[in-house]
N, C-alpha and C positions, 0 to 999 in steps of 0.2 A: 504494500500500500504506500503510495506517495502522496505528497501534497503539503500544503502550508502548515497544518498542525504537526505533521511528522518532521518537517524541517525545523520548526521551533523546538520540538522535543530533542532532536539531535544536537542543535546548537546549545541548548541548556545543559544537556548531559556533557557535552564537550567542555563547556566553560565551568560548570559547577559540579561535575560528577564526583570529584575527589572530596569536596566538602559537603555535598548534599546527596550523595549516592543513595542513602537509605530512603530519603524522601522521594527522590525521582524514580526509583526502581519500579514501583507499581503504575507509573503514569501511562505506559503503553497499554496495559490492560484497561485502564480507565478510558483512555482515548478510543480504543477499539469498541468498547461498550457504548460510549457516546455515539460513535459512528453508526453502530447497529441500531440504536434507538432512533437516530435522525433519518436513517435510510433503511427502514425495516423491509424484510422479505417475508414471504409466507411462513418461513421457518424460524423467524426471529423470536427468541424467548429470553427475557431478562429476569433473573431471580431477584426479587425485592431485597432479600437478605444480603446478597452480594453488593447491591448498590448501597445499602445502609452501611455495610462493612467498609466500603471505600470512602465514605463521607469524611471520616477523620483525616485520611490521607489527602483528600482534595483540600480540606481546610488548612492542613499543614503546608501544602504547596503554596497556597495563596498567601499565608502568613509569611513564609520564607521569602517569597517574591516581594512582598511589601517591605520587608526588612532590607532586602538587597538593593532595591531600586535606587534609594538615595545615594548609594555608593558606586553606581555604574555611570559611565559616561555614554554619551550618545554615539551609536555606531554609524559611521559614515563610510560609504564605499569610495 
């Protein structure tokens, strides 16, 4: 799977993987689950408990990004 979300995920892992590896590790599963929900097929089935289990991870990622943003410079090509 390719696309903008995956590119951001790869960039974040490359830049922050050493310091935030534990927080970033489950992001691919969360991203693919979100994709399945947004673009369902006739066989799409999402377990409510799995979504609830991932919620603390999603909150941790948002909180980590909030803390990191003030320390980052603007990326310019």
